[in-house]
C-alpha positions as CSV (number, residue, x, y, z in Angstrom):
1,M,123.8,-81.3,170.8
2,V,120.4,-80.4,169.3
3,V,118.5,-77.3,170.7
4,E,114.7,-77.4,169.8
5,I,111.9,-75.2,170.7
6,V,108.5,-76.1,170.0
7,D,105.5,-74.1,170.0
8,R,101.9,-75.0,169.6
9,Y,99.7,-72.1,168.2
10,D,96.6,-73.2,166.5
11,T,94.6,-72.9,169.5
12,D,96.1,-69.9,171.5
13,C,96.0,-67.8,167.9
14,V,92.2,-68.0,167.7
15,P,90.4,-65.0,169.3
16,D,88.4,-65.7,172.3
17,S,85.0,-65.0,170.6
18,F,85.7,-67.7,168.4
19,K,87.1,-70.3,170.8
20,S,84.0,-72.6,170.2
21,Q,83.8,-71.7,166.3
22,K,87.3,-72.2,165.0
23,V,86.0,-73.4,161.6
24,A,84.0,-70.2,161.5
25,Y,86.9,-68.2,162.4
26,I,89.4,-69.6,159.7
27,K,87.0,-69.2,156.9
28,D,86.0,-65.6,157.8
29,S,88.1,-63.1,155.7
30,S,86.9,-60.3,157.7
31,V,88.6,-61.2,160.9
32,S,92.4,-60.5,161.5
33,K,94.7,-63.6,161.3
34,N,97.4,-61.9,163.0
35,C,99.0,-63.4,166.1
36,T,102.0,-62.7,168.2
37,R,104.2,-65.4,170.0
38,Y,107.1,-65.3,172.4
39,L,109.7,-68.0,172.1
40,K,112.4,-68.3,175.1
41,V,115.7,-69.5,173.9
42,P,116.6,-72.4,176.5
43,Q,120.2,-72.7,175.5
44,N,122.5,-70.9,173.2
45,M,121.6,-71.8,169.5
46,K,124.7,-71.7,166.8
47,A,123.5,-71.0,163.4
48,P,122.1,-72.2,161.1
49,I,118.9,-72.6,163.0
50,Y,116.3,-74.6,161.0
51,I,112.5,-73.2,161.1
52,Y,109.9,-75.8,160.3
53,Y,106.1,-75.9,160.4
54,Q,104.7,-79.0,161.9
55,L,101.4,-80.3,161.1
56,D,99.6,-83.3,163.0
57,N,96.9,-85.4,162.3
58,Y,97.3,-84.5,158.6
59,Y,97.3,-87.7,156.1
60,Q,99.2,-86.5,153.3
61,N,99.5,-90.1,152.6
62,H,95.8,-90.6,151.8
63,R,95.6,-92.5,148.3
64,R,93.1,-90.0,146.6
65,Y,95.4,-87.1,147.8
66,V,98.7,-88.6,147.0
67,K,97.3,-89.4,143.3
68,S,96.0,-85.9,142.9
69,R,99.1,-84.6,141.0
70,S,100.5,-84.5,137.5
71,D,104.4,-84.7,137.7
72,K,104.7,-84.3,133.7
73,Q,102.7,-80.9,134.3
74,L,105.0,-79.8,137.0
75,L,108.0,-80.1,134.4
76,H,106.3,-79.2,131.1
77,G,103.5,-76.9,131.9
78,L,100.5,-76.3,129.6
79,T,102.3,-78.5,126.7
80,Y,101.1,-81.4,128.7
81,N,97.5,-80.8,128.8
82,D,96.2,-84.0,130.4
83,T,94.7,-83.2,134.1
84,S,92.7,-86.1,134.5
85,S,94.9,-87.4,137.5
86,C,94.3,-84.1,139.4
87,N,90.4,-84.4,139.8
88,P,88.8,-82.5,141.5
89,E,91.4,-79.8,141.0
90,G,92.3,-80.6,137.1
91,E,90.7,-77.7,135.6
92,N,88.6,-74.6,136.4
93,N,86.3,-72.6,134.1
94,G,87.1,-75.1,131.4
95,L,90.8,-74.2,131.5
96,P,93.9,-76.5,132.9
97,I,95.2,-75.4,136.6
98,V,99.1,-75.0,136.8
99,P,99.9,-76.6,139.2
100,C,97.0,-79.0,139.3
101,G,95.9,-81.5,142.1
102,L,94.9,-81.6,145.6
103,I,98.4,-81.5,147.2
104,A,99.3,-78.0,145.3
105,W,95.7,-76.6,146.1
106,S,95.9,-77.2,150.0
107,L,99.6,-75.4,149.7
108,F,100.4,-74.4,153.3
109,N,100.2,-70.7,153.9
110,D,100.8,-69.7,157.5
111,T,103.9,-67.0,157.7
112,Y,106.1,-66.3,160.1
113,S,108.8,-63.1,160.9
114,F,110.9,-62.8,163.6
115,F,112.4,-60.2,166.0
116,R,114.9,-60.0,168.9
117,G,114.2,-57.0,170.7
118,A,113.4,-54.2,168.0
119,D,115.7,-56.0,165.4
120,A,114.0,-58.1,162.9
121,I,115.7,-61.4,162.5
122,K,116.4,-62.3,158.8
123,V,114.9,-65.4,157.6
124,N,116.6,-67.4,154.6
125,R,114.2,-68.9,152.6
126,K,116.5,-70.1,149.7
127,N,117.4,-73.7,149.1
128,I,115.1,-75.0,151.4
129,A,113.8,-77.7,148.8
130,W,115.8,-80.3,147.5
131,R,118.2,-79.6,144.6
132,S,117.1,-82.6,142.5
133,D,113.5,-81.6,142.8
134,R,114.3,-77.9,141.8
135,E,116.4,-78.9,138.9
136,H,114.6,-82.0,137.5
137,K,111.2,-82.2,138.7
138,F,109.8,-78.8,138.4
139,G,109.9,-76.7,135.2
140,K,112.2,-73.8,134.7
141,N,109.7,-72.3,132.1
142,V,106.5,-73.5,134.0
143,Y,104.8,-70.7,135.7
144,P,101.4,-70.5,137.6
145,F,98.2,-70.6,135.5
146,N,94.6,-70.3,136.7
147,F,95.8,-71.4,140.1
148,Q,93.5,-70.9,143.2
149,S,91.1,-69.2,140.9
150,G,88.0,-71.1,142.1
151,S,85.3,-70.5,144.7
152,L,87.0,-72.4,147.2
153,I,90.6,-71.6,148.2
154,G,92.6,-74.4,149.5
155,G,95.6,-72.8,150.7
156,A,98.5,-70.3,149.5
157,T,98.5,-68.6,146.1
158,L,101.4,-68.5,143.6
159,D,103.2,-65.8,141.9
160,P,102.1,-66.1,138.3
161,N,105.7,-64.4,137.3
162,I,107.8,-67.0,139.1
163,P,108.6,-70.3,137.6
164,L,107.5,-73.3,139.5
165,S,111.5,-74.5,139.8
166,D,111.9,-71.3,142.0
167,Q,108.7,-71.5,143.9
168,E,110.4,-73.5,146.9
169,D,107.5,-73.4,149.4
170,L,105.6,-75.6,146.8
171,I,108.3,-77.8,146.0
172,V,108.8,-78.8,149.8
173,W,105.0,-79.0,150.0
174,M,104.8,-81.3,146.9
175,R,107.1,-83.9,148.7
176,T,104.3,-85.7,150.7
177,A,104.9,-87.1,154.0
178,A,104.4,-90.6,154.8
179,L,103.0,-90.0,158.6
180,P,100.3,-88.1,160.0
181,T,102.8,-86.1,162.1
182,F,105.5,-84.2,159.9
183,R,107.6,-81.1,159.5
184,K,108.4,-79.0,156.6
185,L,111.3,-76.8,156.5
186,Y,110.1,-72.9,156.1
187,G,113.5,-71.6,156.2
188,R,117.0,-70.7,158.1
189,I,118.2,-68.2,160.7
190,E,121.7,-67.4,159.9
191,V,122.7,-65.7,163.1
192,D,123.4,-67.4,166.7
193,L,120.6,-67.1,169.1
194,E,121.7,-66.9,172.8
195,E,120.4,-68.4,176.1
196,D,117.3,-66.7,177.5
197,D,116.8,-64.3,174.4
198,L,113.2,-63.7,173.9
199,I,112.3,-64.0,170.4
200,M,109.1,-62.4,169.1
201,V,107.1,-63.9,166.4
202,N,104.5,-62.3,164.2
203,L,102.7,-65.2,162.3
204,V,99.6,-65.2,160.1
205,N,97.4,-67.9,161.2
206,N,96.0,-68.8,157.6
207,Y,95.8,-72.5,157.5
208,N,92.8,-74.3,158.1
209,T,93.5,-77.4,160.1
210,Y,90.6,-76.9,162.5
211,S,88.1,-78.8,160.0
212,F,89.8,-82.0,160.8
213,G,91.0,-81.6,164.1
214,G,94.6,-81.1,163.1
215,R,97.3,-79.4,165.1
216,K,100.1,-76.8,164.2
217,K,103.3,-75.9,165.7
218,L,106.3,-73.7,164.9
219,V,109.7,-75.3,165.4
220,L,113.2,-73.9,165.7
221,S,116.0,-76.4,165.6
222,T,119.7,-76.6,165.3
223,T,121.4,-79.9,164.2
224,S,124.0,-82.0,164.9
225,W,126.4,-84.2,162.7
226,L,123.7,-86.7,162.9
227,G,121.3,-84.1,161.7
228,G,118.1,-83.1,163.6
229,R,116.2,-84.6,166.4
230,N,114.2,-87.5,165.2
231,N,112.2,-89.4,167.8
232,F,110.8,-91.8,165.3
233,L,114.0,-93.3,164.3
234,G,114.9,-94.5,167.9
235,M,111.4,-95.6,168.7
236,S,111.5,-97.9,165.4
237,Y,114.7,-99.5,166.7
238,V,113.4,-100.1,170.0
239,A,110.0,-101.5,168.8
240,V,111.6,-103.7,166.1
241,G,114.4,-104.9,168.7
242,S,111.6,-105.6,171.3
243,S,109.7,-107.5,168.9
244,F,112.9,-109.8,168.1
245,I,113.7,-110.4,171.6
246,F,109.7,-111.5,172.0
247,L,109.8,-113.7,169.1
248,A,113.0,-115.3,170.5
249,F,111.6,-116.0,173.7
250,V,108.7,-117.7,172.2
251,F,110.5,-119.9,170.1
252,L,112.8,-120.6,173.2
253,L,109.7,-121.9,175.0
254,L,108.4,-123.8,172.1
255,H,111.5,-125.6,171.8
256,V,111.8,-126.4,175.5
257,K,108.2,-127.7,175.7
258,N,108.9,-129.7,172.4
259,P,112.4,-130.5,172.1
260,R,113.5,-132.4,168.9
261,P,114.5,-135.9,169.7
262,Y,118.2,-136.6,169.9
263,G,119.2,-138.4,166.5
264,D,115.9,-137.3,164.8
265,T,116.3,-137.8,161.0
266,N,112.9,-136.9,159.9
267,L,114.2,-133.6,158.2
268,S,116.7,-135.7,156.1
269,W,114.0,-138.3,155.5
270,N,111.8,-135.8,154.0
271,W,114.3,-134.6,151.7
272,K,115.1,-138.0,150.4
273,G,111.4,-138.8,149.9
274,M,111.2,-135.8,148.1
275,S,114.2,-136.5,145.8
276,N,112.7,-140.1,145.1
């Protein structure tokens, strides 16, 4: 059985003095963004426990946003110098940006650390991205260059000494979501959590979702042999099945109202006329 803990924190992690000025709060670098949350484990959670961040009302599928990237640059770095597809984040001070584009520029930058009592819970942040992406889409010899060096910082910075193929937060983020509500993998907890355990989460509330009315949630979830909890799939099946039932009922009413006469050969006559 899948056990899941979902905690929305974007509103509660704003100081009282900024409740009516959330955008000013998130943009003010002099204000602490540290926040502490407490999560109670409802049932035993067997490792591995997956940590996700969830964003709501965030349209990663917007056409301009999706196109603002260079897959060739991600793989080949500065040897591929055409950044025109990345505008307005293609160049800065006349030099190309690696990785370029709005997707990379808006990289999620909230961070989380977990404690059970006085003991820190280790989070494994390796192998959170698809292996095919790491090995075939992001260069092993491509390093961040001139990234987040402009006057307007969009999200997280990247270590210029680590190749893009090892920057898994970036790789996860660059696989854009199709729907405005989505989750992305942050890491894994590889110890069991017991029922009624109280987990303290120290987080840094850096990411600006306040400008567009977005919401941020922290999710801890186990999986089953069918995967994680996915309400969208079940809702899709119900919606499609219901539409088929509705159409079948409509066609039934049309047939009852205007039945085809017994022995009517209009269809065969039409085919004969077309053949002549």
